[in-house]
ZATORDO-88268 format. One record per residue (C-alpha): x, y, z. Coordinates in steps of 0.1 Angstrom, whole numbers, plus 5000, padded with zeros to 4 digits. Layout:
N
+------+------+------+
:    X :    Y :    Z :
+------+------+------+
:    X :    Y :    Z :
...
+------+------+------+
This chain:
448
+------+------+------+
:    X :    Y :    Z :
+------+------+------+
: 4777 : 4361 : 4847 :
: 4751 : 4334 : 4843 :
: 4743 : 4298 : 4839 :
: 4768 : 4274 : 4855 :
: 4753 : 4244 : 4871 :
: 4761 : 4234 : 4907 :
: 4780 : 4203 : 4893 :
: 4808 : 4225 : 4880 :
: 4815 : 4247 : 4910 :
: 4846 : 4234 : 4928 :
: 4847 : 4231 : 4966 :
: 4866 : 4260 : 4981 :
: 4886 : 4258 : 5014 :
: 4904 : 4285 : 5033 :
: 4935 : 4281 : 5056 :
: 4950 : 4309 : 5076 :
: 4986 : 4310 : 5086 :
: 4997 : 4338 : 5111 :
: 5013 : 4346 : 5144 :
: 4983 : 4361 : 5163 :
: 5004 : 4373 : 5192 :
: 5012 : 4410 : 5195 :
: 5033 : 4429 : 5220 :
: 5017 : 4456 : 5241 :
: 5009 : 4485 : 5218 :
: 5013 : 4462 : 5187 :
: 4988 : 4471 : 5160 :
: 4998 : 4453 : 5128 :
: 4985 : 4418 : 5120 :
: 4996 : 4399 : 5090 :
: 4982 : 4366 : 5077 :
: 4987 : 4343 : 5047 :
: 4954 : 4331 : 5035 :
: 4956 : 4299 : 5013 :
: 4926 : 4294 : 4991 :
: 4922 : 4259 : 4975 :
: 4896 : 4249 : 4949 :
: 4891 : 4211 : 4943 :
: 4867 : 4187 : 4926 :
: 4851 : 4209 : 4900 :
: 4851 : 4178 : 4878 :
: 4864 : 4191 : 4844 :
: 4901 : 4190 : 4849 :
: 4919 : 4167 : 4825 :
: 4889 : 4163 : 4803 :
: 4900 : 4158 : 4767 :
: 4887 : 4188 : 4746 :
: 4864 : 4170 : 4722 :
: 4851 : 4141 : 4742 :
: 4820 : 4159 : 4755 :
: 4795 : 4179 : 4735 :
: 4785 : 4210 : 4754 :
: 4762 : 4203 : 4783 :
: 4770 : 4166 : 4784 :
: 4780 : 4150 : 4817 :
: 4816 : 4159 : 4823 :
: 4816 : 4189 : 4800 :
: 4829 : 4221 : 4815 :
: 4808 : 4252 : 4823 :
: 4797 : 4275 : 4794 :
: 4826 : 4296 : 4782 :
: 4837 : 4321 : 4755 :
: 4872 : 4328 : 4744 :
: 4886 : 4356 : 4722 :
: 4920 : 4350 : 4706 :
: 4938 : 4383 : 4698 :
: 4967 : 4380 : 4673 :
: 4991 : 4408 : 4665 :
: 4991 : 4413 : 4627 :
: 5012 : 4445 : 4627 :
: 5039 : 4450 : 4601 :
: 5067 : 4439 : 4625 :
: 5052 : 4404 : 4627 :
: 5069 : 4399 : 4593 :
: 5104 : 4403 : 4607 :
: 5115 : 4375 : 4607 :
: 5088 : 4360 : 4584 :
: 5087 : 4329 : 4606 :
: 5071 : 4350 : 4634 :
: 5037 : 4354 : 4616 :
: 5037 : 4318 : 4606 :
: 5044 : 4307 : 4642 :
: 5016 : 4330 : 4654 :
: 4991 : 4315 : 4629 :
: 5002 : 4279 : 4639 :
: 4999 : 4288 : 4676 :
: 4965 : 4302 : 4672 :
: 4954 : 4271 : 4652 :
: 4967 : 4249 : 4680 :
: 4948 : 4269 : 4706 :
: 4916 : 4266 : 4684 :
: 4922 : 4228 : 4684 :
: 4923 : 4228 : 4722 :
: 4888 : 4244 : 4725 :
: 4862 : 4221 : 4741 :
: 4831 : 4214 : 4720 :
: 4804 : 4239 : 4727 :
: 4827 : 4268 : 4737 :
: 4820 : 4301 : 4720 :
: 4850 : 4317 : 4704 :
: 4864 : 4343 : 4680 :
: 4897 : 4352 : 4664 :
: 4907 : 4389 : 4662 :
: 4935 : 4403 : 4641 :
: 4952 : 4432 : 4658 :
: 4969 : 4462 : 4642 :
: 4962 : 4499 : 4647 :
: 4926 : 4487 : 4644 :
: 4910 : 4454 : 4655 :
: 4895 : 4431 : 4628 :
: 4873 : 4401 : 4631 :
: 4891 : 4373 : 4615 :
: 4866 : 4346 : 4624 :
: 4836 : 4341 : 4624 :
: 4829 : 4378 : 4616 :
: 4797 : 4398 : 4617 :
: 4800 : 4408 : 4654 :
: 4793 : 4373 : 4667 :
: 4810 : 4343 : 4682 :
: 4813 : 4308 : 4667 :
: 4805 : 4276 : 4687 :
: 4834 : 4251 : 4687 :
: 4829 : 4218 : 4669 :
: 4848 : 4199 : 4642 :
: 4835 : 4222 : 4614 :
: 4840 : 4256 : 4631 :
: 4875 : 4246 : 4642 :
: 4884 : 4238 : 4606 :
: 4868 : 4270 : 4593 :
: 4887 : 4291 : 4619 :
: 4920 : 4275 : 4609 :
: 4913 : 4281 : 4572 :
: 4906 : 4318 : 4581 :
: 4939 : 4320 : 4600 :
: 4959 : 4310 : 4569 :
: 4949 : 4343 : 4553 :
: 4964 : 4364 : 4581 :
: 4992 : 4386 : 4569 :
: 5013 : 4413 : 4586 :
: 5008 : 4450 : 4580 :
: 4999 : 4481 : 4600 :
: 5005 : 4494 : 4635 :
: 4997 : 4484 : 4671 :
: 4968 : 4497 : 4692 :
: 4961 : 4470 : 4719 :
: 4932 : 4489 : 4735 :
: 4912 : 4485 : 4703 :
: 4918 : 4447 : 4703 :
: 4906 : 4445 : 4739 :
: 4875 : 4465 : 4733 :
: 4865 : 4443 : 4703 :
: 4871 : 4412 : 4724 :
: 4849 : 4426 : 4752 :
: 4821 : 4434 : 4727 :
: 4823 : 4398 : 4713 :
: 4826 : 4380 : 4746 :
: 4797 : 4399 : 4762 :
: 4774 : 4388 : 4734 :
: 4773 : 4353 : 4749 :
: 4754 : 4343 : 4780 :
: 4783 : 4322 : 4795 :
: 4799 : 4315 : 4829 :
: 4835 : 4320 : 4818 :
: 4849 : 4348 : 4796 :
: 4885 : 4347 : 4786 :
: 4909 : 4364 : 4763 :
: 4944 : 4354 : 4750 :
: 4965 : 4383 : 4736 :
: 4997 : 4380 : 4716 :
: 5018 : 4410 : 4706 :
: 5053 : 4415 : 4693 :
: 5057 : 4452 : 4694 :
: 5052 : 4484 : 4715 :
: 5017 : 4499 : 4717 :
: 5027 : 4528 : 4694 :
: 4995 : 4537 : 4677 :
: 4974 : 4548 : 4706 :
: 4981 : 4570 : 4736 :
: 4990 : 4552 : 4769 :
: 4958 : 4566 : 4784 :
: 4937 : 4549 : 4757 :
: 4951 : 4515 : 4766 :
: 4946 : 4524 : 4803 :
: 4910 : 4533 : 4796 :
: 4904 : 4501 : 4776 :
: 4918 : 4481 : 4805 :
: 4896 : 4499 : 4830 :
: 4865 : 4493 : 4809 :
: 4873 : 4455 : 4804 :
: 4884 : 4448 : 4840 :
: 4859 : 4424 : 4857 :
: 4843 : 4416 : 4824 :
: 4867 : 4390 : 4812 :
: 4901 : 4376 : 4822 :
: 4930 : 4377 : 4798 :
: 4964 : 4360 : 4794 :
: 4990 : 4382 : 4775 :
: 5022 : 4370 : 4757 :
: 5050 : 4390 : 4742 :
: 5068 : 4372 : 4713 :
: 5104 : 4381 : 4704 :
: 5121 : 4411 : 4721 :
: 5106 : 4443 : 4706 :
: 5076 : 4446 : 4729 :
: 5073 : 4466 : 4761 :
: 5072 : 4444 : 4793 :
: 5053 : 4469 : 4813 :
: 5025 : 4470 : 4787 :
: 5021 : 4432 : 4785 :
: 5022 : 4428 : 4823 :
: 4997 : 4457 : 4827 :
: 4972 : 4438 : 4805 :
: 4976 : 4406 : 4825 :
: 4975 : 4424 : 4858 :
: 4944 : 4445 : 4851 :
: 4925 : 4415 : 4836 :
: 4937 : 4389 : 4863 :
: 4955 : 4367 : 4838 :
: 4991 : 4355 : 4833 :
: 5019 : 4373 : 4814 :
: 5049 : 4357 : 4798 :
: 5076 : 4361 : 4772 :
: 5080 : 4337 : 4743 :
: 5114 : 4348 : 4731 :
: 5116 : 4322 : 4703 :
: 5085 : 4323 : 4682 :
: 5089 : 4285 : 4676 :
: 5077 : 4280 : 4712 :
: 5043 : 4297 : 4706 :
: 5022 : 4267 : 4697 :
: 5031 : 4248 : 4729 :
: 5025 : 4279 : 4750 :
: 4991 : 4287 : 4734 :
: 4980 : 4251 : 4738 :
: 4990 : 4251 : 4774 :
: 4971 : 4284 : 4780 :
: 4940 : 4271 : 4763 :
: 4940 : 4239 : 4783 :
: 4942 : 4259 : 4815 :
: 4913 : 4281 : 4803 :
: 4893 : 4250 : 4795 :
: 4899 : 4238 : 4831 :
: 4883 : 4269 : 4846 :
: 4851 : 4261 : 4864 :
: 4839 : 4293 : 4881 :
: 4844 : 4330 : 4873 :
: 4843 : 4363 : 4892 :
: 4853 : 4348 : 4926 :
: 4861 : 4376 : 4951 :
: 4879 : 4375 : 4984 :
: 4856 : 4392 : 5008 :
: 4874 : 4407 : 5038 :
: 4853 : 4418 : 5068 :
: 4870 : 4439 : 5096 :
: 4855 : 4451 : 5129 :
: 4851 : 4488 : 5138 :
: 4884 : 4506 : 5144 :
: 4904 : 4482 : 5121 :
: 4919 : 4493 : 5088 :
: 4931 : 4472 : 5059 :
: 4968 : 4480 : 5051 :
: 4970 : 4458 : 5020 :
: 4956 : 4427 : 5003 :
: 4978 : 4410 : 4977 :
: 4980 : 4377 : 4959 :
: 5015 : 4362 : 4967 :
: 5013 : 4328 : 4949 :
: 5016 : 4317 : 4922 :
: 5025 : 4353 : 4914 :
: 5026 : 4386 : 4932 :
: 4995 : 4407 : 4923 :
: 4985 : 4438 : 4942 :
: 4947 : 4438 : 4949 :
: 4945 : 4466 : 4976 :
: 4932 : 4493 : 4953 :
: 4907 : 4470 : 4935 :
: 4885 : 4468 : 4965 :
: 4848 : 4473 : 4960 :
: 4826 : 4479 : 4990 :
: 4804 : 4450 : 5000 :
: 4782 : 4463 : 5028 :
: 4792 : 4475 : 5063 :
: 4829 : 4469 : 5071 :
: 4834 : 4445 : 5042 :
: 4851 : 4448 : 5008 :
: 4856 : 4424 : 4979 :
: 4889 : 4419 : 4961 :
: 4887 : 4403 : 4927 :
: 4905 : 4370 : 4920 :
: 4892 : 4361 : 4886 :
: 4884 : 4325 : 4873 :
: 4892 : 4293 : 4891 :
: 4897 : 4257 : 4881 :
: 4913 : 4230 : 4904 :
: 4941 : 4251 : 4920 :
: 4955 : 4268 : 4951 :
: 4966 : 4304 : 4956 :
: 4980 : 4323 : 4985 :
: 4970 : 4359 : 4996 :
: 4987 : 4382 : 5021 :
: 4962 : 4402 : 5042 :
: 4976 : 4429 : 5065 :
: 4953 : 4448 : 5089 :
: 4959 : 4475 : 5115 :
: 4940 : 4469 : 5147 :
: 4932 : 4494 : 5175 :
: 4957 : 4493 : 5204 :
: 4946 : 4470 : 5233 :
: 4957 : 4459 : 5267 :
: 4977 : 4427 : 5275 :
: 4955 : 4397 : 5277 :
: 4929 : 4411 : 5253 :
: 4921 : 4393 : 5220 :
: 4900 : 4402 : 5190 :
: 4889 : 4390 : 5156 :
: 4910 : 4412 : 5133 :
: 4895 : 4400 : 5100 :
: 4872 : 4374 : 5085 :
: 4879 : 4362 : 5050 :
: 4854 : 4345 : 5029 :
: 4848 : 4336 : 4992 :
: 4819 : 4350 : 4973 :
: 4806 : 4355 : 4937 :
: 4791 : 4390 : 4936 :
: 4759 : 4392 : 4917 :
: 4747 : 4420 : 4894 :
: 4719 : 4429 : 4918 :
: 4744 : 4436 : 4946 :
: 4738 : 4404 : 4965 :
: 4765 : 4377 : 4966 :
: 4767 : 4339 : 4963 :
: 4787 : 4326 : 4993 :
: 4811 : 4297 : 4984 :
: 4809 : 4284 : 5019 :
: 4846 : 4287 : 5030 :
: 4860 : 4312 : 5055 :
: 4891 : 4319 : 5076 :
: 4896 : 4340 : 5107 :
: 4925 : 4363 : 5114 :
: 4930 : 4369 : 5151 :
: 4950 : 4393 : 5174 :
: 4960 : 4384 : 5210 :
: 4981 : 4408 : 5231 :
: 5007 : 4392 : 5253 :
: 5038 : 4401 : 5273 :
: 5055 : 4368 : 5262 :
: 5083 : 4383 : 5241 :
: 5091 : 4350 : 5224 :
: 5055 : 4346 : 5212 :
: 5050 : 4382 : 5201 :
: 5083 : 4386 : 5182 :
: 5083 : 4353 : 5163 :
: 5074 : 4357 : 5126 :
: 5051 : 4331 : 5110 :
: 5072 : 4312 : 5084 :
: 5045 : 4316 : 5057 :
: 5043 : 4354 : 5063 :
: 5081 : 4357 : 5063 :
: 5085 : 4337 : 5031 :
: 5059 : 4357 : 5011 :
: 5071 : 4390 : 5025 :
: 5105 : 4380 : 5010 :
: 5089 : 4369 : 4977 :
: 5071 : 4403 : 4973 :
: 5103 : 4421 : 4980 :
: 5121 : 4399 : 4955 :
: 5096 : 4410 : 4928 :
: 5100 : 4446 : 4937 :
: 5139 : 4447 : 4938 :
: 5141 : 4430 : 4904 :
: 5119 : 4456 : 4889 :
: 5138 : 4484 : 4906 :
: 5172 : 4469 : 4896 :
: 5163 : 4466 : 4860 :
: 5149 : 4501 : 4858 :
: 5181 : 4515 : 4874 :
: 5202 : 4495 : 4850 :
: 5183 : 4510 : 4820 :
: 5187 : 4544 : 4835 :
: 5225 : 4540 : 4837 :
: 5227 : 4538 : 4875 :
: 5249 : 4507 : 4877 :
: 5257 : 4510 : 4914 :
: 5220 : 4512 : 4923 :
: 5212 : 4483 : 4899 :
: 5240 : 4462 : 4914 :
: 5227 : 4467 : 4950 :
: 5191 : 4459 : 4941 :
: 5199 : 4429 : 4919 :
: 5223 : 4417 : 4946 :
: 5195 : 4418 : 4971 :
: 5173 : 4399 : 4946 :
: 5199 : 4371 : 4943 :
: 5201 : 4369 : 4981 :
: 5163 : 4366 : 4985 :
: 5159 : 4341 : 4956 :
: 5186 : 4319 : 4972 :
: 5172 : 4321 : 5007 :
: 5137 : 4313 : 4997 :
: 5146 : 4284 : 4973 :
: 5132 : 4303 : 4942 :
: 5155 : 4284 : 4918 :
: 5138 : 4296 : 4886 :
: 5143 : 4333 : 4895 :
: 5178 : 4327 : 4907 :
: 5186 : 4311 : 4873 :
: 5171 : 4341 : 4854 :
: 5191 : 4365 : 4876 :
: 5224 : 4347 : 4868 :
: 5220 : 4356 : 4832 :
: 5219 : 4393 : 4841 :
: 5245 : 4394 : 4869 :
: 5276 : 4374 : 4879 :
: 5270 : 4360 : 4913 :
: 5300 : 4363 : 4936 :
: 5283 : 4352 : 4968 :
: 5246 : 4345 : 4968 :
: 5242 : 4344 : 5006 :
: 5254 : 4380 : 5010 :
: 5240 : 4392 : 4977 :
: 5274 : 4401 : 4963 :
: 5271 : 4404 : 4925 :
: 5286 : 4421 : 4895 :
: 5265 : 4434 : 4866 :
: 5273 : 4415 : 4834 :
: 5288 : 4437 : 4807 :
: 5267 : 4421 : 4780 :
: 5232 : 4408 : 4786 :
: 5210 : 4393 : 4759 :
: 5178 : 4414 : 4756 :
: 5157 : 4382 : 4758 :
: 5173 : 4373 : 4791 :
: 5166 : 4407 : 4806 :
: 5130 : 4408 : 4794 :
: 5124 : 4372 : 4807 :
: 5137 : 4383 : 4841 :
: 5114 : 4413 : 4841 :
: 5083 : 4395 : 4829 :
: 5087 : 4366 : 4853 :
: 5098 : 4387 : 4883 :
: 5065 : 4383 : 4900 :
: 5064 : 4345 : 4899 :
: 5068 : 4331 : 4934 :
: 5076 : 4297 : 4949 :
: 5053 : 4284 : 4976 :
: 5065 : 4280 : 5011 :
: 5078 : 4245 : 5020 :
: 5052 : 4231 : 5044 :
+------+------+------+
């Protein structure tokens, strides 16, 4: 992806938190890698104050807004109206000079604005034209999300820009294409643009919406009440306008004899990256992290080292940040962190767990047991569901994840949070269950 000036690239820093001490025969090393980007210089810029390319304007960007226009968007009728208003609010939040398009999604994808296989460039005129085109959107037809994503990809790739982003809104299940068609669309779009996905109401499939966000390194959420869409869309667009650099990868180098067990993002959400590795020369691999503005994220890196004798030490992994280039080279962002292993017979040193590692191991388990508990509940295994969701309540309480604890309390009655003793509620609102499932991967940061 081309043309961002040096001025827009934030400064990256890497901090590593780990217990480097292993007992004799110990082979597993875990570290939390905190990556922070600061000072890109566009955060907080009001959208229309700067024409594109003016000092203080953000990097070049293109955004595709994909709006569900299937027949179900008419039930209740307010849903389609709220979706039109939300998309108009997002268009208003576009910075001058940003390329954009609006796509209407049914069992086929239609260009709503500007049309003709191209993108518009945001200014006062095109924003008004886009909002006028939105007024004509009506509901009718089926749902084939893969076709929406493929059209977004075609349109976004037509612009030579630094940041490419999609926003996708759906209210229903992806019933008009095979699951493998959506999977193939996600695979072909991965790495080409990032995408935030939202489900509105309660008739959509959580796993479909979270799969879109996960594959395209964006966020997923539920907007149970369509009246909340405009605020949500505006917030998403403002975050997108704050992005300053795209396609950042976590490059992990390991010495001979060392194997990577896993790499996952653990804050602000749990996202598995292990199987997304692309090889980057001898002993190194790149893990995609998407686009960055001024923000901080945490990653859990776990490596298996060869057995060594007491008193030996080694570099277990070196983590750096790069922007891979089309020609196979990479632009180094100048920050790196080292993961070490030291073998000792000091039991106290080798058995203590680093607080950051312990905290995020718990947060990853929390996300997993919520998913398992809700799946078991749907399958009618109420004892299994009670055990898993009880464990979730215990983990949420112990780690101070108050938001998740609150969502859990709408699905179970908490008898004793400390021991994870709960009872499944007899009646659970569908929106509450879907909110818990959609937000199950949201984590809290460790208290420093």
